[in-house]
C-alpha positions, 0 to 999 in steps of 0.5 A: 316715386316713393321713399321712407326717411327719418324726419330728424335726419331730413330736418337736419340737412334741410336746415343746413342748406335752407340758409342759402334761400333768399327771402325775396327771389326773382325766380319762384323755383329758387323758393324751393328745395330740389329733391332728387332720388337715385338708388336709395340716396336722396339729393337735397339742393337749395340755391340762390342766383350765385350759390348752390348747396347740396347734400345726400340723405340715405332713404329706405324702401325707395321705389322709382327714381326722379326729381322734383322741387318742393316749396321750402316752407311746406317741407320745413315748417311742418317738419320742425314741429314733428317729433322724430319718426319715419316719413313716407313720401309718395309722389305722383310723377305725373301730377307732381302731387306729393303725400307725406304720411307720418305716425298719425296724420299726412299732408299733401301739396303739389310740387314743381318740375325738377328739371326747371331747377337752375343747373350749376355752371361747369368749371373751365378746363383751366381750373386749379384745385386746393386741398385744405383740411376742414378745421384749417379752412374753418380757422381762416374763415371764422377769423377773417369773415367779421372784418368784410365790408357791406359796400355796394361801391367796392363789392371786392371788399364784401368777401374774403380774399384767398391768396394762394401760393406753392407754400401757404395760403393767406385769408385777408378781409378788410372793410377799409377800417379794419384789416385781418390777415391769417397765413397758414402753412397747413395748406398749399396751392398748385401755384400762385392763384387767388379768389374772393369768396363772397361773404354769404358762402363764407358764412354758410362754410363757417356753420358747416365746417365744424361738423366736418372732418378730413380734407376739403377740395376746392376746385375753382376757375376765375368765376366759380368754385366747387367745394366738396366736403364729406357731407356737403357740396357747394358751388359758389360764384366769386366776387369779380374785381381786383383785391387791393394790395393788403401788404401796402397798408400794413405800417412796418416801423412800430416803435411803441409796443404794449403787451397786456391781457386781451380779456382785461382790455376787452371787458374794459372796452365793453364797459367804457364804450357805454359812455362814449358818444353813440354816433362816433363810438370813440374810446381813447387809450392813454398809453404810459410806462406800466398802465393803459387808461381806456376812457370815453365821454359824451359831451351832449349827455354829460357822461364819461368813464375810464378804467385803468389796466396794468400793462408792459409798454415800451415807447413814448407816452401817447394818446390814440383814438379807436372806434370801440365797436371795431376794437371789441370785434377784433379782440373777440376774434384773437385766439390768445390770452395776451395781445400786443398792440404795435403803434407808430403815431396817433394818426397811423394804423395800429397792429393788434397781434396775438401773443401765443401763436397758433401752430403753422399760423400767423395772424395780423389784425390792423385798426385805423385810428379816429382823430382826438379833439384834445 
């Protein structure tokens, strides 16, 4: 088979799907891209054992149909160094030898049989579907994926939990220390259902969805999902297991409330956290009527810092400790200029909420405190 394709277009699509490929694979063929030519359309696929990503590229002067697998490095590395120009692929269907001709040169290597590439699992007849706008899905994933865990003992925490009802969709992520819950009424399911999307496909979607527009179709059964976008199609395997009851850990009665500028708190934390103990990353928040004092110290190195931020505080004078890195992560992912922190006492989780809410969206973040010595 033979075809001509733009090097820039090919590189763009290959780079997008190449993130699926693992650095170490049990099957050598998973180090390859699958190329499948049919009727002037070239299908490009990359996969690992649990995720598969496919995209289409229009080609010119196509002769013949067929498929073959090409080592990802052999295809990607030279393409990165080429200026945009037409590339001519000439593939011997018998020997699978690949010749790639460009403006002032050529390179060649041998591919592998395309039919050895693993096929995706078919969905069961009981599968359900969720149609969701690309920007809504991106928003839900983007605001929660940072809170997922890397926990080998509790794999269910290593992904985003989709809690789907006939009225709304809720995205939840937690690592046991912090929790993010985003509910949107912009999308609705066929009925009550749920699944846990692993971190890797979630991050892949996070990079692909900003370029998408329109509706994304998610068809899923108990184990797998087919996610169809305008330019890409993903098949991924879910994390198996039961997600914990996330609503039960959210404290309901929080009489102490502080409202303040998100960036003022975020920047103060970044400065003060430099002087915290590297092992604990503990920062202390001292809350009083019209100010919040952020402080940290490292007794071993005799370093300390504190900074005062004006705020509106309703409640009792209180000192509470948090891990700086977690609090910075949460504040970085809240889309609001002001935040409200709701607390009950220094030993219970604090809620951090955006003051300005997005339309049709409700976001809640929770952070467990750290014990203070004083």
